[in-house]
C-alpha positions in Angstrom: -42.2 -2.8 12.2 -41.2 0.5 14.0 -40.8 3.9 12.0 -37.3 5.7 12.8 -37.9 9.5 12.2 -34.2 9.8 11.9 -33.9 6.9 9.6 -36.3 8.6 6.8 -34.9 12.2 6.9 -30.6 11.2 7.3 -31.1 9.1 3.8 -32.3 12.3 1.6 -29.2 14.9 3.5 -26.7 12.6 2.9 -27.7 11.9 -0.4 -27.7 15.7 -1.3 -24.5 16.5 0.4 -22.5 13.8 -2.0 -24.8 15.2 -4.8 -23.2 18.4 -4.0 -19.8 17.1 -3.4 -19.4 15.4 -6.5 -21.5 17.6 -8.9 -19.3 19.0 -12.0 -22.2 21.9 -12.7 -21.2 23.9 -9.0 -17.7 25.9 -10.5 -18.4 24.4 -14.7 -18.0 27.5 -16.9 -20.2 29.1 -18.9 -20.9 27.3 -22.3 -19.6 30.0 -24.4 -16.3 30.0 -22.4 -15.8 26.1 -22.7 -16.3 26.5 -26.4 -14.6 29.0 -26.7 -11.2 27.0 -25.0 -11.3 24.1 -27.1 -12.6 26.3 -30.8 -8.6 27.9 -30.2 -7.2 24.6 -29.9 -8.5 23.1 -33.2 -7.1 25.3 -35.9 -3.4 24.6 -36.9 -2.5 27.7 -38.2 0.0 30.5 -37.4 2.4 29.4 -34.8 1.2 26.0 -34.1 2.5 24.1 -36.6 5.8 25.6 -35.9 5.5 24.7 -32.1 4.3 21.3 -33.5 7.6 20.6 -35.4 9.6 22.1 -32.8 7.9 19.5 -30.5 7.9 16.5 -32.7 12.2 16.8 -33.3 12.6 17.3 -29.2 10.5 13.8 -28.7 12.3 12.6 -31.9 15.9 13.3 -30.4 14.3 11.8 -26.4 13.4 8.5 -27.8 16.5 8.5 -30.3 18.7 8.9 -26.6 16.4 7.5 -24.3 15.6 10.3 -22.4 12.4 10.2 -20.9 12.9 14.0 -19.2 13.0 15.1 -23.1 10.1 13.2 -24.1 7.9 14.6 -21.4 9.2 18.3 -22.3 7.9 17.5 -26.0 4.6 16.0 -25.0 4.2 19.4 -22.7 4.2 21.8 -25.6 2.4 19.7 -28.2 -0.9 21.3 -29.6 -2.0 17.8 -30.9 -4.7 17.6 -28.4 -6.6 20.7 -29.1 -8.1 18.9 -32.5 -9.3 15.9 -30.8 -10.9 17.5 -28.0 -12.7 19.8 -30.9 -13.5 16.8 -32.8 -15.3 15.5 -29.3 -17.1 18.7 -28.7 -18.2 18.9 -32.2 -19.8 15.5 -31.8 -21.5 16.3 -28.3 -23.2 19.3 -29.7 -24.1 18.1 -33.5 -21.5 20.6 -35.1 -20.5 18.3 -37.8 -18.6 21.5 -39.5 -16.7 21.7 -36.2 -16.1 17.8 -36.6 -14.2 18.0 -40.1 -12.4 20.9 -39.1 -10.7 19.0 -36.4 -10.4 15.8 -38.0 -9.1 17.9 -40.8 -6.1 19.5 -38.5 -5.4 16.4 -36.9 -4.8 14.7 -39.8 -2.2 17.3 -41.0 -0.7 18.0 -37.4 0.0 13.8 -38.1 1.3 13.9 -41.6 3.6 16.7 -40.7 4.7 14.9 -37.1 5.4 11.7 -39.5 7.9 13.8 -42.2 9.2 15.5 -39.1 10.2 12.7 -37.5 11.3 10.5 -40.6 13.2 13.3 -41.9 15.5 13.4 -38.2 16.2 9.4 -37.5 17.0 9.3 -41.3 19.7 11.7 -41.2 20.5 10.5 -36.8 23.4 8.7 -36.7 21.7 6.8 -34.0 19.9 4.0 -35.2 19.1 1.9 -32.1 15.6 1.2 -31.2 16.0 2.6 -27.0 13.5 1.3 -24.3 11.4 4.0 -24.4 10.9 3.8 -28.2 10.1 0.2 -28.3 7.4 0.5 -25.3 5.5 2.3 -28.2 5.3 -0.6 -30.6 3.1 -2.9 -28.7 0.0 -1.6 -27.3 -2.9 -2.7 -25.0 -6.0 -2.3 -23.4 -4.4 -0.5 -20.8 -3.5 2.1 -23.3 -7.4 2.2 -24.0 -8.1 3.1 -20.0 -5.4 5.4 -19.5 -6.5 7.5 -23.1 -10.3 7.0 -21.6 -9.5 8.3 -18.3 -7.0 10.7 -19.1 -9.8 12.3 -21.4 -12.1 12.7 -18.9 -9.7 14.3 -16.5 -8.9 16.9 -19.7 -12.6 17.6 -20.4 -13.5 18.0 -16.7 -10.3 20.4 -16.4 -10.7 22.7 -19.2 -14.3 23.0 -18.3 -14.1 24.9 -15.0 -14.1 28.4 -14.3 -10.7 28.1 -13.5 -8.5 26.6 -15.9 -6.3 23.8 -13.7 -3.1 22.3 -14.9 -4.9 19.4 -15.6 -4.5 19.9 -19.5 -0.5 19.1 -19.5 -1.1 16.5 -17.4 -3.3 14.2 -19.8 -0.6 15.5 -22.6 1.6 13.4 -20.5 -0.3 10.3 -19.1 -1.7 9.8 -22.7 1.5 10.4 -24.9 0.4 11.6 -27.8 3.8 12.8 -29.3 6.3 9.7 -28.9 3.8 7.1 -31.1 3.6 8.8 -33.9 7.3 10.2 -33.4 8.1 6.0 -33.6 6.1 5.8 -36.5 8.4 8.3 -37.9 11.3 6.3 -36.6 9.7 3.1 -38.4 9.3 4.3 -41.8 13.1 6.0 -41.8 14.0 2.5 -41.2 11.8 0.2 -42.7 10.5 -1.6 -39.7 6.8 -1.5 -40.7 6.2 -3.5 -37.5 7.0 -0.2 -35.4 4.8 1.8 -38.0 1.7 -0.1 -37.0 1.9 -0.7 -33.6 3.0 2.5 -32.9 0.0 4.4 -34.9 -2.4 1.7 -33.6 -1.2 3.1 -30.4 -1.5 6.8 -31.7 -5.2 5.8 -32.7 -6.2 4.4 -29.4 -5.3 7.9 -27.8 -7.1 10.3 -30.3 -10.4 8.0 -30.3 -10.4 7.5 -26.2 -9.3 10.8 -25.8 -12.2 12.7 -28.4 -14.9 9.6 -27.0 -14.0 10.6 -23.1 -14.5 14.8 -24.4 -17.8 13.5 -26.2 -18.9 11.9 -22.7 -18.1 14.8 -20.5 -19.6 17.6 -22.9 -23.2 15.1 -22.7 -23.2 15.2 -19.2 -22.2 18.8 -18.7 -25.4 19.2 -21.0 -24.0 22.0 -23.4 -26.5 23.4 -25.6 -26.8 21.1 -29.2 -26.1 23.4 -32.5 -27.3 21.3 -34.8 -30.9 19.8 -35.5 -31.3 16.0 -34.2 -33.9 14.1 -33.8 -34.2 10.4 -32.6 -32.9 8.3 -35.5 -30.0 10.8 -35.8 -28.9 10.1 -32.2 -29.2 7.0 -32.4 -26.9 6.6 -35.4 -24.5 8.2 -33.7 -24.2 6.9 -30.9 -24.3 3.3 -32.7 -21.0 4.8 -34.4 -19.5 6.5 -31.7 -19.8 2.5 -30.2 -18.7 1.0 -33.3 -15.3 3.2 -33.0 -14.7 2.3 -29.8 -14.8 -1.3 -30.0 -13.2 -1.6 -33.5 -10.1 0.5 -31.3 -10.2 -1.4 -28.0 -11.0 -5.2 -29.2 -7.0 -5.8 -30.9 -6.0 -3.8 -27.5 -7.6 -6.6 -25.2 -6.3 -10.0 -27.4 -2.7 -7.8 -26.9 -3.6 -7.5 -23.5 -4.3 -11.0 -22.9 -1.1 -12.1 -24.8 1.0 -9.7 -22.6 -0.1 -11.1 -19.5 -0.4 -14.9 -20.7 3.9 -14.1 -21.7 4.0 -13.2 -18.5 2.4 -15.4 -16.2 4.5 -18.3 -19.0 8.1 -16.6 -18.0 7.1 -16.8 -14.2 6.3 -19.9 -14.2 9.3 -20.9 -15.9 11.7 -18.9 -13.5 10.0 -20.8 -10.6 10.6 -24.1 -12.1 14.0 -23.2 -12.9 14.8 -22.3 -9.4 12.8 -25.2 -7.9 14.2 -27.7 -10.2 17.4 -27.4 -10.5 18.4 -26.2 -7.0 21.3 -29.5 -6.9 24.2 -28.7 -4.5 26.7 -30.0 -7.3 25.2 -28.4 -10.2 24.3 -24.8 -10.4 22.2 -22.6 -13.1 24.7 -20.8 -15.1 22.4 -19.1 -17.3 18.8 -19.6 -18.8 16.6 -18.0 -21.9 13.0 -18.4 -21.3 11.1 -17.6 -25.1 7.6 -17.2 -24.3 6.8 -17.3 -28.1 7.9 -20.9 -29.0 7.4 -21.8 -25.0 10.8 -22.7 -25.0 12.7 -23.0 -22.1 17.0 -23.5 -22.1 19.0 -24.0 -19.3 22.9 -24.3 -18.9 23.8 -26.0 -16.0 27.9 -26.4 -14.7 28.6 -29.3 -11.6 27.9 -32.0 -11.5 26.3 -33.3 -14.7 22.6 -34.6 -14.1 22.0 -38.3 -15.2 19.4 -38.6 -18.2 16.9 -40.5 -15.7 17.0 -36.9 -13.5 16.3 -34.8 -16.8 13.2 -37.2 -17.7 12.3 -36.4 -14.0 12.4 -33.0 -14.5 10.6 -32.7 -18.0 8.0 -35.2 -16.4 7.0 -32.1 -14.1 6.8 -29.3 -16.5 2.5 -29.9 -16.9 2.4 -29.6 -12.9 4.1 -26.2 -12.8 1.3 -25.2 -15.8 4.1 -25.4 -18.3 2.0 -28.1 -20.4 3.8 -28.3 -24.2 7.0 -26.4 -23.2 10.3 -27.9 -24.3 12.9 -27.8 -22.5 16.8 -27.6 -23.7 19.6 -28.6 -20.9 23.0 -27.6 -21.4 25.8 -29.2 -18.8 29.1 -30.4 -18.7 30.3 -33.5 -21.2 27.8 -31.9 -23.4 29.0 -30.8 -27.0 26.3 -27.9 -28.0 26.6 -25.8 -24.9 26.5 -22.1 -26.2 29.7 -20.9 -24.1 29.3 -17.5 -25.3 26.0 -17.0 -23.6 27.7 -18.7 -20.6 30.7 -16.4 -20.2 28.3 -13.4 -20.9 26.1 -14.8 -18.3 28.5 -15.3 -15.6 30.6 -11.7 -16.6 27.4 -10.1 -16.4 26.5 -11.5 -12.6 30.0 -10.5 -11.8 29.8 -7.0 -13.0 26.6 -6.3 -11.2 27.7 -7.7 -7.9 31.0 -5.3 -8.1 28.6 -2.6 -9.1 26.7 -3.2 -6.1 29.6 -4.2 -3.7 30.8 -0.5 -5.2 27.8 1.4 -4.2 27.6 -0.1 -1.0 31.4 1.2 -0.2 30.7 4.8 -1.6 27.7 5.0 0.5 30.0 4.0 3.7 32.4 6.3 2.9 29.9 8.8 2.1 28.5 8.7 5.8 31.9 8.3 7.2 33.2 11.6 5.9 30.0 13.2 6.9 30.9 12.2 10.6 34.4 13.5 10.3 33.7 16.7 8.6 30.7 17.2 11.6 33.8 16.3 13.8 36.4 18.5 12.5 33.8 21.5 12.7 33.3 21.2 15.8 37.3 20.8 16.6 38.0 23.5 14.1 35.3 26.1 16.3 36.4 25.1 19.3 38.7 28.8 19.9 35.8 30.7 19.0 33.5 28.5 21.3 36.0 28.9 23.9 36.3 33.6 23.3 32.5 33.3 23.5 32.3 31.7 27.1 35.3 34.0 28.1 33.4 37.2 27.0 30.6 36.0 29.1 32.3 34.9 32.1 35.8 36.6 32.3 36.0 34.3 35.3 36.4 31.1 32.7 40.3 29.8 32.8 39.7 27.0 30.5 37.7 24.5 28.4 37.5 20.8 27.3 35.5 19.9 24.5 34.9 16.7 23.5 32.5 13.3 22.6 31.3 10.3 24.8 28.6 7.7 25.1 26.2 7.8 27.4 25.6 4.2 28.8 22.8 3.6 31.1 21.2 0.3 32.2 18.1 -0.7 29.8 18.6 1.9 27.5 20.7 2.1 24.4 24.3 3.9 24.3 23.5 7.5 23.2 26.2 10.1 21.7 26.9 13.1 24.2 29.2 16.3 23.5 30.7 17.2 26.4 32.0 20.4 27.6 33.6 21.1 30.7 34.5 24.1 32.2 37.0 25.2 34.5 36.8 28.6 36.6 38.2 30.9 39.3 35.0 30.6 41.0 32.4 28.6 41.2 29.1 29.5 38.6 25.9 29.6 40.1 23.1 27.3 39.6 21.7 30.2 37.5 24.9 30.9 35.5 25.0 27.1 34.7 21.8 27.2 32.8 22.8 29.9 30.7 26.0 28.2 29.8 24.3 24.9 28.9 21.6 26.5 27.1 23.6 28.9 25.2 26.2 25.2 24.7 23.2 23.7 23.6 22.2 26.5 20.7 26.0 27.0 19.7 26.4 23.4 18.7 22.8 22.6 17.5 22.0 19.7 19.2 20.7 19.0 22.8 23.1 16.0 23.2 25.1 17.6 25.3 26.8 17.1 28.7 28.6 20.2 30.5 31.0 19.8 33.7 32.3 22.2 36.1 35.5 22.8 37.4 36.5 25.4 40.0 39.8 24.1 41.3 43.3 23.0 39.4 42.9 20.7 36.4 44.7 17.6 36.9 46.7 15.8 34.0 44.2 12.5 33.4 44.3 10.4 30.8 41.5 11.2 28.5 39.6 8.1 25.9 39.2 9.8 23.0 40.1 13.2 20.9 39.6 16.2 23.0 40.4 19.8 22.0 42.1 21.5 25.4 41.7 25.9 25.4 43.9 27.4 27.8 42.9 31.0 28.7 45.2 33.7 27.7 
């Protein structure tokens, strides 16, 4: 086999280039600076607990009124990231005193958060669970991935020579504050399923941000403080793996359940659209319950025969809806849910009306802008005439208007037209200057300029124009 010198030399060069580009050690801060930054955020004393309580209050209000912007603001000022990253650092460098102190501060911060949020929700007049609050009650494996990669981004950002703005982004992505506030809502309202789901999401975020911190510190090779041996290192690794798996496995199960529910709903919607597409029968309302695997359909128009209904039911298995119960309510059936039917019809009418109103508002806005532009042009006609006469005193009058340029094989083009009547013919250089001035004055190059040097005859003009005679 022939030897190619270029091949062997290019591979190490490419590897060196990639290693240098993706190296985390090139712009890493000193070990002492990294530890100082993380350790400073561990303690919950002085102003920190006050900031925490204010952030909890803001997040609770945001969840209560369903305001995403307010919730994001609370996450930005929350100091909960400090103890979590401190625990991860302590595990990585075998400083178990730091781990204990960080866990104690995290526990105190969590308790304060629960108390403050529970007190707020117990006195708030708004007791309904909004969508922002409900979103924190059903964690899944995607929350694990968000916390893990968010934590990795955080530890990379905080260990650079120049501190970046990564940490605020991590605080928003991992969302430590909303879950603990949701748990406080559950405590205040006695809905313990909310407490369990929200605290589980909070635990996922804490565990995997801490784990990501430990991994990052190990990769950056910070000096270990405590004495360790192979047995101790193995115990730490097994403990971290057990905690991670114990936290992640339930979320994976919940993720599978979520995917199955979405697949069932998608198949059910497609089945309804396909099987009940009749000329004389329309679906007025449908309801899909993935928990009980039930599909309810309310029909209006000509009733379907029992034979047709049995045929439709027999095709459930072909649509991946085996063991699904379908309930059809139609004209002549005394069990029609009139309330649900009316609600569905009114909802459709409202949504259609809102869409039509939005389209009309956009059209009116576009027409108003066009009219305003035209009015601005004709309002400036006096000034345009005065400026032109100041440059060329022989100009007697001008005509300003709008027109369309129609060319064979080209789309029509809107133009601004300027007709200049002067006592003497303008030179070619003067005409060029007039055109340049008119383009600059009207801020558009879609213009057409015409010149007259004899008295204007009255002509019928199509469209609006402004005729200004010289004084």
